[in-house]
C-alpha positions in Angstrom: -2.0 67.4 26.1 -3.8 66.1 23.0 -5.9 68.6 20.9 -9.4 68.1 20.9 -11.4 66.5 17.9 -13.3 69.0 15.9 -15.5 65.9 14.8 -17.9 66.0 18.0 -21.4 66.4 18.0 -24.5 65.3 20.1 -27.9 65.3 18.7 -31.0 64.9 21.3 -33.3 62.2 19.9 -37.0 61.6 21.5 -35.6 58.3 23.1 -31.8 58.5 22.5 -28.8 60.6 21.9 -26.6 60.5 18.9 -23.2 61.1 19.4 -20.2 61.8 17.0 -16.8 61.7 18.8 -13.9 61.6 16.3 -14.0 58.1 14.6 -16.9 56.5 16.8 -20.6 57.0 16.5 -22.4 56.2 19.6 -26.1 55.8 20.3 -27.4 56.2 23.8 -30.8 55.4 24.6 -32.5 56.7 27.5 -33.0 53.0 28.9 -29.3 52.6 29.2 -28.6 50.7 25.9 -25.7 51.9 24.0 -24.5 50.9 20.4 -20.9 52.3 19.7 -19.3 51.7 16.2 -16.8 52.9 14.0 -17.9 56.2 12.0 -16.8 54.5 8.5 -19.4 51.7 9.1 -22.0 54.3 8.4 -23.0 53.3 4.9 -26.0 56.0 4.8 -27.9 58.5 7.0 -30.8 60.2 6.3 -32.9 62.7 8.1 -36.6 62.6 7.0 -39.3 65.2 7.8 -42.3 63.7 9.6 -45.9 64.6 9.1 -45.7 66.1 12.5 -42.6 68.3 11.8 -40.0 66.3 13.5 -37.4 64.3 11.6 -36.8 60.6 11.5 -33.1 59.7 11.1 -32.1 56.2 9.5 -28.7 55.2 10.0 -27.5 52.1 7.8 -24.4 50.7 9.4 -22.3 47.8 8.0 -19.1 46.4 9.4 -16.3 45.8 6.9 -16.6 42.7 4.6 -13.4 41.3 6.4 -15.4 40.5 9.4 -17.0 37.0 9.7 -20.8 37.0 10.8 -21.0 40.8 9.8 -24.6 42.1 9.2 -26.3 45.2 8.6 -27.7 47.2 11.2 -30.6 49.9 10.6 -31.2 52.3 13.4 -34.4 54.5 13.3 -34.4 57.6 15.6 -36.8 60.3 15.9 -36.1 63.6 16.6 -38.6 66.5 17.8 -39.6 69.4 15.7 -37.4 71.5 17.9 -34.3 69.4 17.2 -35.1 69.3 13.2 -32.9 71.5 11.8 -29.9 70.2 13.9 -30.9 66.6 12.8 -30.8 67.5 9.1 -27.5 69.1 9.7 -26.0 66.4 11.7 -27.1 64.0 8.8 -25.7 66.4 6.0 -22.3 66.9 7.6 -21.7 63.1 8.3 -22.8 62.3 4.8 -20.5 64.8 3.1 -17.6 64.0 5.1 -17.8 60.1 4.3 -18.7 60.8 0.7 -22.0 59.3 0.8 -24.3 60.1 -2.4 -27.5 61.3 -1.8 -30.2 58.7 -3.1 -33.1 60.4 -4.6 -36.8 59.0 -3.4 -38.1 56.5 -6.1 -40.0 58.0 -9.0 -43.7 57.5 -8.6 -44.7 54.4 -10.7 -46.8 55.6 -14.0 -49.8 53.7 -14.8 -49.5 52.3 -18.0 -51.1 49.2 -20.2 -49.3 46.3 -21.5 -49.9 46.1 -25.3 -52.2 43.4 -26.8 -49.2 43.0 -29.2 -46.8 42.2 -26.3 -46.0 38.4 -26.1 -45.9 38.6 -22.3 -49.7 39.6 -22.6 -51.3 36.4 -21.5 -54.8 37.2 -20.5 -57.8 38.0 -22.6 -58.9 41.5 -23.5 -60.5 43.2 -20.6 -64.3 44.0 -20.7 -65.7 47.1 -21.5 -66.6 47.7 -17.8 -63.3 47.3 -17.1 -61.7 49.3 -19.7 -64.3 52.2 -18.8 -63.2 52.0 -15.1 -59.2 52.1 -16.2 -60.0 55.0 -18.3 -61.6 56.8 -15.5 -58.9 56.1 -13.1 -56.1 57.5 -15.5 -58.1 60.8 -16.1 -58.6 61.1 -12.4 -55.0 60.6 -11.3 -54.2 63.1 -14.1 -56.6 65.4 -12.6 -59.0 65.5 -15.5 -62.6 65.6 -14.9 -65.4 65.5 -17.1 -68.2 68.0 -16.6 
């Protein structure tokens, strides 16, 4: 009798089940749609908290480069708040097992001015009203208020 695989987990999502059985990753939608791929195709998995307290699970699946006609598949699933912890655990275990690095969210862009001495600065100097508006926006974004 073959031993059972310890890499078995099922996650209940709002409109599907996400299952890991050994080397297979299967998504079974409630309307009978099914996607089953090798776990090795998973190139990224995220479980991001939603404003409602649930979790959005995002899987990036990519067949090996050797396959002709291969393409990237992105699957988004939603887990209700009651399934938030299991969803994050599912993603973290799979991420760790596959050696996927955790990508940090992109840094907020900083507001800055192109210096007038920059050769790429091809427009004329802004007017006084524009300068005052720009300064006000920068002050407010920094949390500085006059008064």
